C-alpha positions as CSV (number, residue, x, y, z in Angstrom):
1,M,-48.1,-47.7,29.0
2,R,-44.8,-47.3,30.7
3,S,-42.9,-48.1,27.5
4,L,-45.0,-45.5,25.7
5,V,-44.2,-42.8,28.3
6,T,-40.5,-43.7,28.1
7,F,-40.6,-43.5,24.4
8,L,-42.3,-40.1,24.4
9,A,-39.8,-38.9,27.0
10,V,-36.9,-39.9,24.8
11,L,-38.4,-38.1,21.9
12,V,-38.9,-35.0,23.9
13,G,-35.3,-35.2,25.2
14,L,-34.0,-35.6,21.6
15,G,-36.1,-32.7,20.5
16,L,-34.6,-30.5,23.2
17,N,-31.1,-31.6,22.4
18,I,-31.5,-30.9,18.8
19,A,-33.0,-27.5,19.5
20,T,-30.2,-26.6,21.8
21,A,-27.6,-27.7,19.3
22,Q,-29.1,-25.5,16.7
23,E,-29.3,-22.4,18.8
24,Y,-26.5,-19.9,19.2
25,V,-26.0,-16.2,19.9
26,F,-22.8,-15.6,17.9
27,K,-20.6,-17.5,15.4
28,V,-16.9,-16.6,15.0
29,L,-16.4,-15.4,11.5
30,V,-12.8,-14.1,11.7
31,N,-10.3,-14.9,14.4
32,K,-6.8,-13.4,14.8
33,G,-4.6,-13.9,17.9
34,D,-4.7,-16.1,21.0
35,N,-8.4,-15.6,21.8
36,K,-10.3,-18.0,24.1
37,A,-13.8,-18.7,25.2
38,K,-15.5,-20.7,27.9
39,A,-18.9,-21.7,29.0
40,S,-20.0,-21.2,32.6
41,G,-18.0,-23.5,34.9
42,A,-15.8,-24.8,32.0
43,E,-12.2,-24.3,31.2
44,W,-10.9,-21.7,28.7
45,Q,-10.7,-23.1,25.1
46,P,-9.0,-21.6,22.0
47,V,-11.5,-19.8,19.7
48,K,-11.7,-21.2,16.2
49,T,-13.4,-19.9,13.1
50,G,-16.9,-21.2,13.1
51,S,-17.1,-21.6,16.9
52,K,-20.6,-21.0,18.4
53,L,-21.1,-18.8,21.4
54,N,-24.1,-18.7,23.7
55,N,-25.5,-16.6,26.5
56,G,-23.5,-17.4,29.7
57,D,-20.3,-17.8,27.7
58,Q,-17.3,-15.6,28.1
59,I,-14.7,-14.4,25.5
60,Q,-11.1,-13.5,26.3
61,V,-9.6,-11.3,23.6
62,S,-5.8,-11.1,23.8
63,E,-3.5,-8.1,23.2
64,G,-3.3,-7.1,19.6
65,A,-6.0,-9.6,18.6
66,Y,-9.1,-9.3,16.5
67,L,-12.4,-11.2,16.8
68,G,-15.1,-10.9,14.2
69,L,-18.5,-12.2,15.3
70,V,-21.8,-12.6,13.5
71,H,-25.0,-12.5,15.6
72,S,-27.8,-14.9,15.0
73,S,-29.7,-11.9,13.6
74,G,-27.1,-11.6,10.9
75,K,-25.5,-8.4,12.3
76,T,-21.8,-8.3,12.8
77,I,-19.5,-7.0,15.6
78,E,-15.8,-6.6,15.9
79,L,-13.8,-7.0,19.2
80,K,-10.4,-5.4,19.0
81,S,-9.6,-4.4,22.6
82,A,-7.9,-6.9,25.0
83,D,-10.5,-7.8,27.6
84,V,-12.9,-10.4,28.9
85,Y,-16.4,-10.1,27.4
86,N,-19.7,-11.6,28.4
87,V,-21.6,-12.9,25.4
88,S,-24.9,-11.8,26.9
89,D,-23.6,-8.2,27.3
90,I,-22.5,-8.0,23.7
91,S,-25.7,-9.5,22.5
92,S,-27.8,-7.0,24.5
93,K,-26.2,-4.2,22.4
94,I,-27.5,-5.7,19.2
95,S,-31.1,-5.0,18.1
96,G,-33.1,-6.3,15.3
97,T,-34.9,-9.4,14.1
98,N,-33.2,-12.5,12.7
99,S,-32.2,-12.2,9.1
100,S,-32.1,-15.5,7.2
101,V,-30.5,-13.6,4.3
102,A,-27.6,-12.2,6.3
103,S,-27.1,-15.5,8.1
104,K,-27.0,-17.4,4.8
105,Y,-24.1,-15.3,3.5
106,A,-22.3,-15.4,6.8
107,D,-22.5,-19.2,6.6
108,F,-21.2,-19.0,3.0
109,V,-18.2,-17.1,4.3
110,L,-17.7,-19.6,7.1
111,S,-17.9,-22.6,4.8
112,K,-15.2,-21.1,2.5
113,M,-12.9,-20.0,5.3
114,S,-13.2,-23.3,7.2
115,S,-12.6,-25.5,4.2
116,E,-9.8,-23.5,2.7
117,G,-8.4,-21.4,5.5
118,E,-6.2,-24.2,7.0
119,E,-4.5,-24.8,3.7
120,D,-1.4,-23.2,2.2
121,I,-2.8,-21.2,-0.6
122,N,0.3,-21.2,-2.8
123,A,1.0,-24.9,-2.2
124,N,-2.5,-25.8,-3.2
125,H,-3.0,-23.5,-6.1
126,R,-3.3,-26.3,-8.7
127,N,-5.8,-28.1,-6.4
128,Y,-8.0,-25.0,-6.1
129,M,-8.0,-24.5,-9.9
130,S,-8.8,-28.2,-10.7
131,V,-11.8,-28.1,-8.3
132,T,-13.3,-24.7,-9.1
133,G,-12.2,-24.3,-12.8
134,A,-10.5,-21.3,-14.2
135,V,-12.4,-18.2,-15.4
136,E,-11.6,-17.5,-19.0
137,R,-8.8,-14.9,-19.5
138,A,-8.9,-12.2,-22.0
139,T,-5.4,-12.8,-23.3
140,S,-3.5,-15.4,-21.4
141,S,-0.2,-14.4,-23.0
142,A,-0.6,-10.7,-22.3
143,A,2.2,-9.0,-20.3
144,L,-0.3,-7.7,-17.8
145,N,-3.0,-9.8,-16.2
146,V,-6.1,-8.0,-15.0
147,M,-7.9,-9.9,-12.2
148,M,-11.3,-10.3,-13.8
149,P,-12.9,-12.4,-16.6
150,S,-12.6,-11.1,-20.1
151,S,-16.3,-10.1,-20.0
152,V,-17.9,-9.1,-16.7
153,E,-21.0,-7.5,-15.3
154,V,-21.1,-5.0,-12.4
155,L,-23.9,-3.8,-10.2
156,S,-22.3,-1.2,-8.0
157,N,-21.5,2.3,-9.0
158,E,-17.9,1.9,-7.9
159,A,-15.5,-0.9,-8.8
160,I,-11.8,-1.6,-8.0
161,V,-9.9,-3.2,-10.9
162,R,-6.5,-4.8,-10.0
163,W,-3.8,-6.3,-12.1
164,T,-0.5,-8.2,-11.5
165,E,2.8,-6.4,-11.8
166,P,5.4,-7.8,-14.1
167,K,9.0,-7.5,-12.9
168,E,9.9,-5.3,-15.8
169,A,7.2,-2.8,-14.7
170,A,8.4,-2.3,-11.1
171,G,8.4,1.4,-10.2
172,K,6.8,2.5,-13.4
173,A,3.4,4.1,-14.0
174,Y,0.4,2.5,-15.6
175,V,-2.1,3.9,-18.0
176,V,-5.7,2.7,-17.8
177,T,-7.7,3.3,-20.9
178,L,-11.5,3.0,-21.2
179,K,-13.2,2.9,-24.6
180,N,-16.9,2.7,-25.6
181,M,-18.3,0.1,-27.9
182,F,-17.4,2.2,-30.9
183,D,-13.7,2.0,-29.9
184,E,-13.6,5.7,-28.9
185,T,-11.5,6.5,-25.9
186,I,-13.7,8.0,-23.2
187,L,-11.5,8.0,-20.2
188,T,-7.8,7.5,-19.3
189,K,-6.3,7.2,-15.8
190,E,-2.6,7.2,-14.8
191,T,-1.4,5.5,-11.6
192,T,1.7,4.1,-10.0
193,E,-0.5,1.5,-8.2
194,T,-1.5,-1.9,-9.5
195,S,-5.2,-1.0,-9.2
196,V,-7.6,1.7,-10.1
197,T,-11.1,2.6,-8.8
198,L,-13.7,3.2,-11.4
199,N,-16.7,5.4,-10.7
200,F,-19.5,4.6,-13.0
201,D,-21.3,7.8,-11.9
202,D,-18.5,9.8,-13.6
203,P,-20.1,12.0,-16.3
204,K,-17.8,10.2,-18.9
205,L,-19.1,6.8,-17.9
206,V,-22.6,7.2,-16.6
207,K,-24.3,6.8,-19.9
208,E,-22.2,3.9,-21.1
209,K,-23.7,0.4,-20.8
210,L,-20.4,-1.2,-21.9
211,V,-16.8,-0.1,-21.5
212,I,-13.6,-1.7,-22.7
213,L,-10.7,-1.6,-20.3
214,K,-7.0,-2.0,-21.1
215,V,-4.0,-1.4,-18.9
216,S,-0.5,-0.6,-20.2
217,V,2.9,0.3,-18.8
218,K,3.6,4.0,-19.6
219,G,6.3,4.4,-22.2
220,E,6.8,0.6,-22.7
221,A,5.6,-0.7,-26.0
222,G,4.1,-4.2,-25.8
223,M,3.7,-4.1,-22.0
224,E,-0.1,-4.2,-21.9
225,S,-3.1,-6.3,-21.0
226,G,-5.7,-7.7,-23.2
227,E,-9.1,-5.9,-23.5
228,Y,-11.7,-6.5,-20.8
229,G,-15.4,-5.7,-21.3
230,I,-17.3,-4.3,-18.3
231,K,-21.0,-4.1,-18.6
232,R,-23.4,-2.4,-16.2
233,L,-26.0,-4.8,-15.1
234,S,-29.5,-3.5,-15.8
235,G,-33.1,-4.5,-16.4
236,Q,-35.0,-7.2,-14.6
237,E,-31.9,-9.2,-13.6
238,A,-30.4,-6.1,-11.9
239,Q,-33.7,-5.3,-10.1
240,T,-34.0,-8.9,-8.7
241,I,-30.4,-8.8,-7.4
242,E,-30.9,-5.3,-5.9
243,V,-34.1,-6.4,-4.0
244,N,-32.0,-9.2,-2.4
245,L,-29.1,-6.9,-1.8
246,N,-31.4,-4.4,-0.1
247,S,-32.7,-7.1,2.2
248,L,-29.2,-8.1,3.1
249,Q,-28.2,-4.5,3.8
250,Q,-31.0,-4.1,6.3
251,E,-28.7,-6.2,8.6
252,V,-25.3,-5.8,7.0
253,S,-24.7,-2.1,6.5
254,G,-21.2,-2.3,5.1
255,E,-19.7,-0.2,7.9
256,T,-17.2,-2.9,9.0
257,A,-14.7,-5.2,7.4
258,L,-16.9,-8.1,8.4
259,D,-19.8,-6.5,6.6
260,K,-17.7,-6.2,3.5
261,L,-16.8,-9.9,3.7
262,I,-20.5,-10.9,3.8
263,L,-21.3,-8.5,1.0
264,A,-18.4,-10.0,-1.0
265,S,-20.0,-13.5,-0.6
266,F,-23.3,-12.1,-1.9
267,Y,-21.7,-10.7,-5.0
268,E,-19.7,-13.9,-5.6
269,E,-22.8,-16.1,-5.4
270,N,-24.4,-13.8,-8.0
271,N,-21.3,-14.1,-10.2
272,L,-20.6,-10.3,-9.8
273,L,-16.9,-10.9,-9.4
274,V,-15.7,-7.4,-9.8
275,D,-18.2,-6.2,-7.1
276,A,-17.0,-9.0,-4.9
277,L,-13.3,-8.2,-5.5
278,T,-14.1,-4.5,-4.6
279,M,-15.7,-5.6,-1.2
280,Y,-12.6,-7.7,-0.4
281,E,-10.3,-4.8,-1.2
282,Q,-12.4,-2.5,1.0
283,A,-12.4,-5.0,3.9
284,I,-8.6,-5.3,3.8
285,K,-8.3,-1.5,3.7
286,M,-10.5,-1.2,6.8
287,S,-8.5,-3.9,8.7
288,P,-5.1,-4.1,7.2
289,D,-3.5,-5.8,10.2
290,V,-5.9,-8.8,10.1
291,P,-4.3,-11.3,7.7
292,E,-7.4,-13.4,7.6
293,F,-9.1,-10.9,5.3
294,K,-6.1,-11.1,2.9
295,D,-6.4,-14.9,3.1
296,A,-10.1,-14.8,2.3
297,Y,-9.3,-12.5,-0.6
298,A,-6.6,-14.9,-2.0
299,Q,-9.0,-17.8,-1.7
300,F,-11.6,-15.9,-3.6
301,L,-9.1,-15.1,-6.4
302,I,-8.0,-18.7,-6.7
303,R,-11.5,-20.1,-6.4
304,N,-12.6,-18.1,-9.4
305,G,-9.4,-18.5,-11.4
306,L,-8.4,-14.8,-11.1
307,G,-5.0,-15.3,-9.5
308,N,-1.6,-15.8,-11.2
309,K,-1.3,-18.9,-13.4
């Protein structure tokens, strides 16, 4: 009998330990600066991406630092002011039920940043490409390389398209041409940037199911990209993805750079690479002084074969 009681006690103890190990209030999604955390009665320890924080813990955010946290409910919060914070106080300001959807994509971001974030992206470019495989290019020998596959689907009404800048094109303007499937030009845009934002609610585009994009350097013959097909996702496939996206947006509103990062992971998993790229661009614009967002973007480009060859 005593051995049975002891055995049951061990099982109960193991169960409690496992439950405790699985529970957390926050996970660190993005960490910039000399930030630290400590449990009650413990010493301050450096914060790392993926660190778990619980009630009773404290966080010390350093001057000029940034800490992006994801709550167990899936909601995100950014700490930008130098101060000491109580995890329980931060958690009390977050309402809502747990979202397995939001947590899933937050974990997706963490897995990518943890496995790749420590590496030198440029030094390991070949390694990334050999592991993930390259996405087919429209014209590999073209003077301009647009950062997307030769044929791509988009779900959102707005998309950012970016391309690399040849040395010969420095300081010059670009012309972005959009044609319909009948090879008729329906829209042209001129820019001095190496990106353009397309609004598919534009009257010239709203009825088009497929557009063909081409980028050229203004006034420079032969300085152009290949042609890239952009198809609006529709039908049952679009409806299914939108249902899942709506569930995710119940907890991740898209109002912060962290939200954009999680939404980018959703689009990437659904192979909507232009939508994902757009989210990364928006995240960087919202937090331009946090290099971790640029690092995550670079990892995304390399992972999907969209960076420079």
